[in-house]
N, C-alpha and C positions, 0 to 999 in steps of 0.2 A: 439255165438251159444247161450247162454242161453237165453239171451235176445231175441234172435229170436223166440225161442221156445215160452218163456213167452208172446211175443207179440201177437200171437195168441189164446194160452189157456187161458190166463188172460183176454181177452176182451180189449186189449191197441191199437188195430188197428185204433179204432176211433179217438183217440187222438194222437198216435205218428207215427213217420215212423221212421224205424231204417237202418242205412247204417253201415257198419263194415268191417274191412279188417283184415285179417291174414298177417303179415308182417314178410319178412325174414330177411337174411342177409344185414345189412347195413353198409359198412363199414365207418370208422372213427369215429365211436362212441365209448363213454367210455366203453360198454357193449362188445363191438367187438373187442377192440383196441388189445387185446393179440393175436387174431386169424388172424388180417388182412394179415400176413405174408403168411399163405397157402391158402388165396381167389382164387389168381390166378389159382393155380394147380387144385382147385376144382372146378371151371368153366371149366375146360379140362373135366371133367367127365360129363357135361352135367347141372349143376347147374348154378344158376344164383346168382350175389351178386349185391347190389345196393349201388350207392351213395346217402349221405343225399338228395341234388338235388333231384335224381331220384325217390325216395321213396316218398317224399315231393308231386311232381307232380303227382305222382298216387293216391295217397290219395285224393289231391285236385281235381282229374278228379270225384272221386267219388260223389262229389258236383255239379256236372254240372248239367244244366236244365232236360238234357235228364235222368240221373241216378236219380236225385230227383224225377223225374215222375214215373218212376219204383218203386221207394220206397216208394210211397203213395200206391201202390197196394199190396206189401208185401217186407220182409225184404229183403236186399242186403248184402250178404257177399261175399267179394272180396278175391281171394287166392293171395297173393303178396309174398309167399313165395319162390317163385324161384324153386321149385320141389325138395328141400331137403328131403321131407318124400317118395320119391321115388327112393331114392337111398340105397341101403342095406350096412350094415357094415361101415356106415358113420363115426362112430366113429375110427374103425380100420385104415380107410383109411386116414384120417386126421392124425392120429399118424404116420403112412408111410410116409405121406409128411412132416410132420415136421422131422423126422429123417434123411431123404433125403436131406433138406435143411440145417441141422446142419452140414452132412458129406459137403457138397457142399461148406458151410462157412468158415470150419476147411480148407479144402485143399486150398481154395484161400487165406486162412489167412497165412498157412506156404508157399505157393509160393511167396507171398507178401513179406514176412520176408527174403525169399532167395534174391529176387531181389534187396530187400533194402539193403541187406549186400554187394552183387555184386557191386553195384552202389556206396555204400560209399567207398568202396574200391578203386575203379577206379578213381571216383571224388573227394572224400573227404566229409565229414560229413556237411560242409557249404553249398554245392551243394545240398547235400540230403533235407537239412531244406527246401530249397525252393519248394521242392514237397510234403512237408509235410502237412496235413490239418491243419486249422488254424480256431481256433474257434472264431467266431465273436459274442461279445454280444451286446447288447442294450447300447447306451450311451446317455447321454444327451448332447444337442447342441443349449445352449442357444445364439440365434443371435442378439437378439433386432433388426430386420430389419426396415429400414427405407423405405418409399415409392419407389418404383424402377422408376429411371428416364430413360425410354426408348429413342429409337434413333429418329431423328426429324420424319420420316414417321410413326412411331407407335404413336407418339404424335398427329400428325395432323390427324391420323385416330380416334382420339377421339374427338379432339377441333373441332369446327365447325366455328372459327372465325380465321381470320388471320389479320396481320398488328398489330402496335405496341400499347402498352397499358398503360396507366398512370398508375406506380406503386403505386402512393401514394393513389390510389383511390379505391384500391383493398385491402381487409383484407383477410389474409389468417391464418390458424390453424396451428402452427409448433410444437407442443407438446400437448399430452392430458394424462390423468391419472385418477384412482378413485381407491377408496376403498370401497368394496360392500360386500354383502353376499357370491360372489364368488371370493373374493379377488381383484385380480388386474384386469385391462382392458384385459390383455391379458388371464389370466384364465378364465375369464367370457366369452370371446369370444370363446374360445375351447369349453366349456360347451354348448354356445348358438348355435353356427352355425355348431359343429361337434356331440355333444352329449357326447363327455368323452374328458378326460382330457389327453395329451399326458404326455411322460417321464417329460419333461420340466415344464407343468402345474402340475405335480403331485410333483415333487421336490419344486417348488416354493411355492405351498400351505401348503407343509409339513413344509417348512422352516418359513413362516409366521406364523404359528399355534404354532411353537415351538417344532414340533415334531422330528427335525434336526438340526444339526448346521455343519457348515463346521471347519474343524480341518488343520492347517498347522503347525504340530509339533509332539510331542509324545503321544501315547495313554497311557491310565493307565497302559498298560503292559510294557510300555517304548521304545517300537517300534516307529520308525519313521513314520509317515502318513501323507499324504494329500488328504483329501476328506471328505466326510460325514459320520457322527457316528449319531446313535441314540440318542436323548436328554437325555432318560432316563437312558439308560445302557453304552454309550459311546462305544459300539460296531459300529465297521464300516459297514456302508452299502452302496454296489453298486448300480449304476444307475439302472442296470438291475432288482433289486429286488425291487424298489420303488413303483411300481403299486402294486406288490404282497402284499408288506407289510403296505403301508398306505393309498391307494385308497378308502378304504371301510371306514376308520376312516375319512377321510377328508370328503368324502359325507355325511357322518350321521351328520356333525358338520359343514356344510356349505350350504350355500343357503336359501330356505323357510323351514323350520322346526320347530318341537315344542320348544317353547320357553325356552331356557335355564336359571333359575335361577339365576345361577353364573356370568350371563353377567348382570343383573340389579338389582344388590345389594340385591340379594334374593327374587324377586319377583317371585312369583308361581301362575299363573291363577289358577291353581286347589284349591289354598287358597287365593283367592282374599282378601286382609285384609281390614276390615272397623273398626272404633270405634263408641261406642255408650254411651252417657251419662247416668248414672243411680244414684240414690239417695240411701244410704245405709238404710238399714231398721233396723241394729244393730251395735253396736261398734265393732272395728276390733282389730285384736292383734296389740299391738306396733311395730314399727319398728325402728330399729338405723340408725342415720343420723347423719350428721355433723351439727356445730350449725348454720353454714349459711344455710344448706338444711333445718333445723328446722323453721329459720325464715321466709323462703319462703311458708312452710306448713303454718305457722301461717297467712301469709298476705293474703293468697287466702282463707283460709275456717275460719278463725276468731273462731267465738266459737264451731265452728264443728270439732274443734280439740284440744286436748292436748298435750303440748310439756313439756318435763322436763329433767334437766340435769341429767344423770346416775350418775356424781360424780362431787364434786367441783372443778373448774379448769380443767376440761377435756372438750374434744371437741366431746364428745361422748353425744348424745342426743337421746332421744325417743320420737318417735312421734305416737299417736295413733289417727285415724280416727273415730269421733263418728257418730251417728246415723244422718242422714240428709246430712251428707258430700255428694257431688257429686265427682264421679270419671268415669274416662273413662275405657271401658270394649273393649277389642280387640274381633272383631269377625270374620269369613271368610265365603264367598261363594265361590262355583264353578263358574267361569266366564268361558263363552263362546268362548272368543278369545284366542285360546291356541296355534297360530301358528304365526309366523312372519319371514320376511327375516331378518337375523342375520349375522352379522360380523363375520367370520369363528372364531370358538373358540380358545383362545389363543393368538389372535392377540395382539401386542403390540406395541407401539409407540417407546419403549426403543430399539427394535430389528431393528429399522431403522435409528437408531442415535441420537433420540431425548434425551437430558441428563434426568435423571432422576427426577432433581428438578422441570425441567418444565413439565415433565408427572403427577406428583402430584400435580401441580398447576393450569393447565388448564382444561376446559372442555374438555371430550373425542373427541368431534367434532373437536375442534381446531387442535389435533392430527391428526385425518384424513384429514385435509386441509393441514397442513404441509407437510405430507408425500405426496400427489397429487401434490402440487406444486412443491415439489423438484422432484418427478419423471418427471412431465411434461416439466420442465426445461430441465433435463437432456435427456429426450427423443427428445428436441429440440436441442441437441447436446451443451449444455450450463452447464458446470460442475460448476461454480460459477457463482451465480447469478450479482457478481459486474463486470462481463466482459461487462455485456451490457451497462456499462456506458463508455466503451471504442468507443461505436458505436452511442449512444443517450445520452441526455441530462439527468442527474435524475430527471427531472420533466415530464420526458416523457415517464416513466413506472407507469402505475396504475393498481387499482385492483377495480374488481366490484362484487366480489365473496359475494352471498347473502344466505339466509336460508327464511325458513317458519316461524321458531319457536326460534331458536338458540340453546344454550345449556340446554337440557332437564334435564338432569341430575343435573346441576347446578340449575335450577329452582326448582327442587325437593327438593335438598339440603337447598336451601334458604329458603322454606316455610315450607316443613314436617318435616326436619331435625332438623331446627333452632327451632320450635315449639314443637319437641319432646326431647327438651335439648339435641341435640346429637352434639358434637364437629364438628364444620364446620369452614372451613378457613375464617378469616376475611373479604377478599376479593372476596367472592363469587359472589357479586353483578355484579362485571364487567364480569364475565364469563358468564351470562345471556344475555349479550347485544349480539344481530346479527352480529355487526360490529367488534366485539371483536376477532374473527376469523381472519380476514383481517388484524387487527392491530397487532396480534402476527405474522403473516406471514411478515409483513415489520420490525417489530421489531428484528425478529430472522434469516431473509433471505435475504431482499430487501433492505432496510433502502433506498426507494426511497422517493420522494417528490412530485409525480405525482397525477393523479385524483384518488378519493378514493369514490366510487359510490355503495352503497350497496343495491341491491333491497330486497324489500319481497314481493312476489306474490305467496304463498302458494306453489302449485304444479307445477307453471310454472316459480318459481324463476330462474331456472339456465337457461331457454330460456331468460327472461329478462335480465339476467346477460350478455348473447353473445350479444344481442341486444345494451346493453348499453355499452360494451365493442367496438362492430363494430362502432358504432356512434362517442364515444369518438376517434377513430383513424381518421375516415373521416373527423371529424371538426379538426383536427390537435392539438389537446389538448394533445394527446399522440401518441406513435409510438408502444409500447408494454404494452399489457394489460392481466390480469389475471383473466379470468373468470370461472364461476362455482357457486355449490350450493351446501348444505349440509343440514341434517337433522337426526334427531335421533329417535329412538322407546323408548317410555317410558311406564308405566305403566297408568299414567294419559291420556297421548295421546289415548291410546288404549281403555280405558273406556269412552272417550267424542266421539271418532268416532262411537263407538258402541252405543252410546246413540242417535247418527245421524242416525243409520242403513247404514252406510258408508261402513264397513268392511265387509270381509267375516266371518261367523259363522262357527268356526272349529267343533264345537259338531254336528251341522247338516250337515257339510261334510263328517266325519267322519262315521256318522250314513247312509250316503248314499255308504259308502265304500271307500272314496276316501283319498289317502295319503296326507301329508302335501304337498308334491311338485304338487299335481295335483289341489290346492284349489283357485290357481289364473288361471282363465280359460277365457281372454279377447274373445270377439266375439262369444262365443258358446251360445247354448240354455239355459245352465245352471249356466251361470256367476251371480254370487249374491254377488257381494262387492268386493273391492279392499283389495289386502294384503300389510299390513303396513311392511315397511322395513327401513333400517336405511343405513347411508354411506353418501359420498361426492365424486364430480366430478370435475377435473379443466383442463381448456384449456388454453394454451398461444395463444395469437394473436397478429398478427403484421402486420404493413403494409406491401405489397408485396416488396416495397424498402428496408425496413428495412432486410426483410428476405432475399433477393438477396444478399444484402451488406454482411450479416453476414454469410451466407451460410448455414442458417438454413433449416432444409427438410420442405418442404411444404406438410403438411398431407392433407388438403383440403381447399378448397375456402368458405368463407361465401358471397356469393353472394347476399342474399335478407334475411331481418330480418324485422318481424313487430310484434308489439303486439297490442291487440284490446280488447274493453271492450264490454258488451252485453246489451241488452235492459232492460227496467224497469220490476222489477220484486219484490217478496217479499223473494224469497229465494237464500241465498250466495252461497250454493254448486251447484246450477242448472246451467248445461252448457246450452250454446247459440252458435248462429251461428256469432257472431263477426268478427270472424276470414275471413269469407267469403269477408269482405270488402278488404281484400289483393290480391283478385283475379287478379284485371285488373294491379296492381303494379308489381304484381308475372309476370303475363305475359310481362310486359316490361322489367322486369329484364332478363327473359329467352331470349327473342328477343335480348338483348344487349350482349348476348355472343352466337348469332347463334342459339338459340335453341327454341323448341317449347315444346308443351305441352306433346306430344309423347315422347319427348327425356327423360322423369322422369322415372327413373328405379327402383325406389323403395321409398316406405314411411315407415316412422317410425311414429306408431300411439302412441298418449298419452295411448290408451288402458286401461282401469283402470280395466276392468272386472267387471263394474258395469253396469246396465241393461240401466241407461240413456246416460251415457257418449260415451259407444262404438257405439249406434246406432247415436246420434248426430254428434259425430266426422266424421263417415262412410258419412252422409248426407253432412257435409262441404267439404270433399273431392271430394264428386260425383258432388255436384254442381260446386265447382270450376272447375272441369275437364271439366263439360260440358260447360261453359262459356269460358275459355280459348282456346277450340278447340281441347281439346285430341279425339283421334278416336273412335267411339264406338264400343266395344269389346275389345280393347286394354285394358286389366286390368293391374292395377301396383299391384305388389306383396306387400303386406302391413308386416310390422314386429311391432310385439306387443311384446316388451321385458320385459314387467311386469309378463308374465306367468312364467319367470325364478328367477327374482330378487325380485319382488314384486315392491311396490310402496314407494320410500324414500323422497317422498313430494318435498323438496328443491331441491335435487340432482337428482331427477327423468329425466329431459331433460339433464343433463351431462351425464348420463349413455347413454341415448337415441342418444346423439350427437356422442359420442364414438362409439356406435355401427354402426352409419352412416358411420363414417370415415372408420371404418374396412369392412364395407360392401362394401364401394367404392374402398378400395385397395385390398380386395380379390375377388371382384366380385360374392360375396356369397350373397344373401338376406336370413337371418335366420328366420328360421320356428317357429311357436308357436306350439311345441309338445304338449301342452295342449288342441289343438283345436280340440276336439273329435267329435264334431257335433256343425258344423256353423249355427248361429240362422238364421231362416227362414225369419227374418224381415231383414236381411241383404241382401237377395238376389235382391233387388231393386236396389242396388248400385253395378252397373254392372262394374263400373270402377276400383273397388278394387279385389284384388285376397286375400283370407285370406289362407294363404298358412300353412300347418300343418309340412312340412319337408322343410328343407334348399334346394333352389335352385342355383344351380352353373351358374351363366350367363357369358357373356364374357363382358370386359370393353369397348367395343364398343356399347353395351345395357345399361350397368350401368355405368354411368360415372355423373349421375345427381340425386339427392333425395331430399325428402321434409321430415321436422320433425314439428310436431305438438305440443302443451303443451297446458293443461287448467288447471288452476287452482282456488279453492275456492275464492270468492270476485270479480267475474267479470274479470278475468285474462284469456286471450287467446293468444297465440302467434304461428308463424309459421316461419321457417327456409329453407332457398335454399341453400344446399352444393354441392359443384361441386368437381370433380376429378381434382388434380392438372395439369392433361395436358392442361386444359383450359387455363392455363396462360403460361406454359412452352412451348406450341406448338408456343406461339407469341413471345418468345424471338428469337435474332439473334443468329445465329450459334455459333459465337464467345462468346457471354454473356451465352450460354447454358452450353457451354463447361467449361467455366471459373466456373459458379456456381456448375456444376455437381462436380469439383475437390473440392469446398468448402465443399457441401455435404458430399463428401467421408471423409473429415478430421473430421467433425462433428459425424458423424457415428461413428469414432474411440473414440471419446470422450465417446458416448453414451454407446458403447460397453465395455469400460474399467469401466465406474463408476457404471453400471447395475451390472457388475461382480463383482465389488468391494461391492456393496451393500449387495449382497448374500453372499460373503465371510467374510466380514469384518464388516456386519452393518453399513454402515457410508452412507446412502444415504442421510439423512438431515443431514447438516451441519451447525451447527448454528453458527452465527456469535457473535464475542465478540467486535467489533467495526465498526463505520460506515466506509465507504469507503475514508474519509478525516479526517484530523487532525481537532481539534478543531479550531486553529487559520485560518485554510481555510474554515471553515463550511460556513458562511455569503457569502463569495466570489463565491463558488460554486454552492450556491443555486440562486444567482442573475446571474451568468455569464453563461448564456444560451450556451455558446461556449466552457465551461469548461469539459474536456474529462478525463477520469481515464487510467491508464496506467498499463500493469503487472509489478509486483513486485517480487525480488527473492524469497519472501516466497510463490510464487505460486498464489497469489490474483492479486485483481485489485484495485488501490487507486488512488486518485487525489495527485499530487505533485506541488507543486511552482515551476517555474512560471506558471500561468493557461494561457490558451490561452487569446487574447485580447477581451475584453467585444464587444458585436455588437455595433453598432452605434446606439444612440437614434434616435427614428422616428422625422422627421421635421413635423412640422404643415403644413398642405396641403391647398392651397387656390386654390378655383373653378375659373378654366379660365371663363372668361365673354364672352358672345356672343356680337356680332358686333351691335345688336340691343340693347342689354343692355347698352353698351359703348356711342351710339348715344343717348339714354334718358337720360342717366346720364349727358352728356355733354350739352343737352338742358336745363335740370332741373338747371344744374349749371349755364348756360347764364342767364336764366330766374330769378334765385335767387340772381345774381350777387349784384344788387343794393337793396336788401332789408335791410332796417334800423330797422325794428321792425316787429314784428307779433303779432296780436291779435286774439284770440278765444272767442266765447260766446255761451252759450245753454240756451235758454229760453222754459218755461213751457208753451205751448200755453193754456191747461186749466186754468191755473189759472192768463194768462195776463189779465189786467182790460181794454179791448178792448171797454168795454161799459162805462168807466169813462172819462166822456168829459175833467174836468179838467186836468186830467191825459194826454190824448192825445194832447189837446192844449199846455199843458208845454212842451212837448217832440218832438212833430212833427210841421213842416212849413205847411201854407195851401196846398202847391202843393202836399207834402207828404200824407196828409189827404184825399185831393180829390184822388189821385193815389189809394190810399189803399181801400177807400170805394167803386171804382168802380171794385174792383177785387170779384171773385164768393166767396172768404172767407176772409171775411176783417179782421177777426181776426187773421188768418194765415198771412195776409201780414202785418198788424201792429206788430207782434211779429217778424216776420222775420226782417223787418226794424230796430226795435229797438234793436235787436240781432247785426246787423250789426253797429248801432251806438257805443253799446258798444265794440264791437270786435277792430273799428277805434280808439275810445278814447283809449282801452289798448294799441295799435300800436304805438300810439302816444309816450307813455311814460313819461307822465307827471303827477304830484301828482293830487289826485281825492279830489275835493271838497264835497264829502260825496254822500251818496245814494238818496239825495233829488235833487242835483244839476240837473237841466232842461238839455235835451238833443237837443234841438231846433236848437243849432249853429251847429250842425254837420246834414246836410240834404243830404239823400241819394235817388235820383231818377233813374229812369230808363234811359238806353242809350243803341245805338246799339252794343257797346262793353262790356255790362255788367253794374251792378250798377255803379252810377259816384257819387262821393264823393264830395260836396262843403260846406267849413268850412267858417263861420261868427262870429262876436262877440268874445267872450271869446275864443273859439276854435281857431279862426283864428289869435287871437295876440300869443298864445303859440305854435302854430305851425310854423315850418321855411316854408318860402313862397316857398322852391323848392321842398317840400317834395308834393307827389301824393300817392294816394291809390288804391289798387287792392282788391277787395270785391267780396266774393263768400257767397250766401245764400241758405241753404238747409233747406228742410221741411221733417220730418220723421212722424211718426204716431202721437205725440203728443208733439213734441219738435222743434222748430226752432234752426238750426245752422248757425252761420255766421263765417268766417274768413277774416281778413283784414291783407294786407300787405304793410308797410309803403317805399316807393321808394324814394331814393335819400335824399337829405337834410342831 
C-alpha cells in the first residue's frame, strides 16, 4: 500500500509498475501450522483459506499479460485475504472452535479407551495389538540392484534384431564403479538424476566420509547394539535421523566446492606460495645446526657463511650467513582458482579394507583405482578375482586402465619436497608412473598374466581405455579386461591450466554472484572454462560368451568404439572434428543391431564448459546425425555431467560411461541443472536438446546412447552403448532362463559383499599369494587349458594335476592347384636330363665390339656375318659371347684362363632357338652325347644367357 502511494506521489510511474497482494490464511505453512486445526470450522463462517498451491496460482495470475498491462497504468493491489477482515470477533470465535474441538477429542479418547478395555477383556491383549497404531519410521534398504531381466516379450519390445548372435564377437560391461566428488557411482547418480540423496545415499556418503561407523557389539555404556553410531560421539544414530543429522555437512564437503587445504597437503589458493631468491645485504644472526648440516651450508655458500663448533667434540655447530649469501624467501599471492571438484572430505582407502602399509606407500590415485576395481568386480558378482581363473586362463584377464598425468602428489613430492629437504619415501619415483596403478591392481588383487595396455590420452584417456579393452577382447587376446581412467587435482596442475586460460576463474564467478556448485555450466552463454576435478572410474568388460558362462550381469553392451585425431594446427588443446570420421562406421554398427540414427535415445557430451569445446562437440554431433539419417526435429537429449562433478581429466569418460549405463538402466536422461541460459550459438544444432532438468523416458525410447570424449593432444573418441536387451532378446528361451538363474546367484554375492563392505570395511581384500604354488607357476602360465578350482579356504587356486596341455600346432602346407601340379611335372620332365647349368651376364656398354682382334679370336665367320647383319651389332655380339660363356660353364671343365679364345663354341640361330656347335678343343673335352639348350636375353645395358647341358 505504501509503495502504491509513493508510486504516484514520488513520480515512479515513469520507471516502475507495481503489482501487490494481501494474502490470507495459507494452510500447511510453518506460520499457520498451529491454527490449521480450526481452518475447516472457520470456513463454515464464510471465510476462505488456501492451500500453498492455490495461493501460488493466484499470485502468479497477477503476472499474466492482462494484469501486467493494467499495472502499466496504475498499481494493482489484489485482496487475497479470504474475507477475514469482514468477520467480527474473529479471535473469540476461534477460541470457541478450539474449545469445542478439544472437548470432542477428549470425549472420543474416553470412548476409545472404554472400547479398548472391552475388546481386551473379550479377545485378549494379543488380539488388541493387531488393531493398535504402529509407527513406521523410514529405514534404509541397500538393494545393490542388477539390471532387471524382463520376460521374452519385454526384451523383444526393446531389441530390433532376432536370431542367434556370436557371443565371442560381442563385448559387454558386467560391472562398474567410481570414486569421485560425489562418492560412488550410486550416490553420484542420485545427485545427478534426482537432485538429492536418498537415505541410502546419505548413509553411504556419511560412512565413506568417516562420520558414522557400523557397530555389532556393545556401546560405550555396555549395552549390546547392532547398527550405526556417530563416529565422533559413539552415540547410536537411527536411519530416519541420517538426513537431518548429516546431509548438510555431506553436501558442504562433497562435489564442486572451495578447495580444502587439508586434502592437498596444506595448499590454500588464497595464499598460493612462491619463493624468491634474494641476496643478503647484511650478516644474519647465527643458527644452531648439526655438524652434517653445517658442512652442507659451507659447501653451498663458501665464503659467504661462517661455521664453528660450539664446543669441542660436540655435534652442535653455529652457522652465520654473511652479506652476499643467497637465500630463498617464501611469498604468497591470492590465486583465482579457488574451487575444484574434490573427493569427499574424510575419504580413506583404509575404510575399504586396504592395509595401512599400502595406504602409506602408494599414491592416492592408486587407492582410488584399487577401490574401483574391487567394487566393479563385486558388482559383476565376483567376490574373489581368482574365481575368474576357473572360467578363463590366467593370461586371458588384462588391464587397460590409464591416466593423463598419473600420481600428481607423488610427482610433487619427488620434485618439491625432495628439493625442500623434506623426508620422502625412497621409492617415490615408481608412484609417478602412469602404469603403476594397474601394476598395484595386479599385484594386490588380480595376479593375472594377461594383456597390459596403459593409455595416455589426457581428458579422453578412459574412452581410449574402453576401446583398447574391447579390441583386445575381440582380437581373442583376452576374455576379461579392466578398463578405466584416473587423475588427481594438484596445485601445480591448477596453476598451469590457469596459465592456459582453460579453467574457470572462481574470483570472477564469485563476483558474478555464483556459488561454487554453479561454476561449471556446459552449453550456457556464460560458460567460462572447465572445472578441474579428481577421481577414478573402472569398468569390467567381458566377451558375451564369458559373461553368459559365468552368469555375470550384463550392465550394457559396447557396440562400437573408435578414436580419432584432428587436423593440422599449432594448438594442442584446440578441439577438432576428427570424430566425424566415425559417422559411417557408426551407422553400420547401428544397422548390425537393427537400429537407425533415430533409435539413439541420449548422448553424453564431453561438455567441458569451455567456449570452444561445447560448440565444437555440438557441431560434431549435429553433422553426424545429419549424415547418418536422423529425422529433422527429432532432437536427442544431451547429458553434460561435468556441471556436477567437474572435469577429472583421465577419469572423465569413465564417469560419463557409468552415467550412460545408469541412464539406460533407469530410462532417465540426467539434466544439466546449471544450464540457466543455453548459448544462442547452439541453436543451429537442432539435433540436440540441452535439458536443464532430468527427463524420464521409457526403455523403448532409451536403449541406445552415444558418448564422446576429447583430450588435449589430438585425441577424440566415441562409444555406442546399448541396453542389455539387445543381446538377451536373441538368446533361446532355455539359454535365457538358465542365464537368469546364474545372474540371481551373482546378485546374491553382490548383495552380501557390498553389505559386508559397509559393515566390516572389507571391500578390498588384498591377496597374500598368487593362485598357484611356486612349483606350478611355469606350468600354469604355459598351459592355456589350466584352470583354478575352489578351495576349502574360500578362494580359488590351481592344483596338480593340471589339465592336459593343448596340442602344438602343426605346420600347414598349402594345397597346390591342378595347374601348378601340371606345371611342376612339365618342368621336372624338361629338366630330367639336365647335367649342367651355366649362367653369364655381360655389360653391353663395356663389351669391345669394335676390337677386330677380339672379335676374330672369339667368333667364327658365320657368327660375325650374322651379328653384323643385326640392327644392334654390339648387343648381338655381347649376347652371343654371354651364351658362349654360359655353355662353357655348363660343360663343367677346367678353364684355361680369361684370354682363352671362344671360337670353338659356335652359336648360330635356328628355328628351335640358338644352336650350339663345338669344335677344336671344346669338342675334345665335351662328351659326344651332350647337347645344349641356350636362352639369350637383353636388358637395358646387359646381356644375359642361360645354358643347360643335356645328356652325357
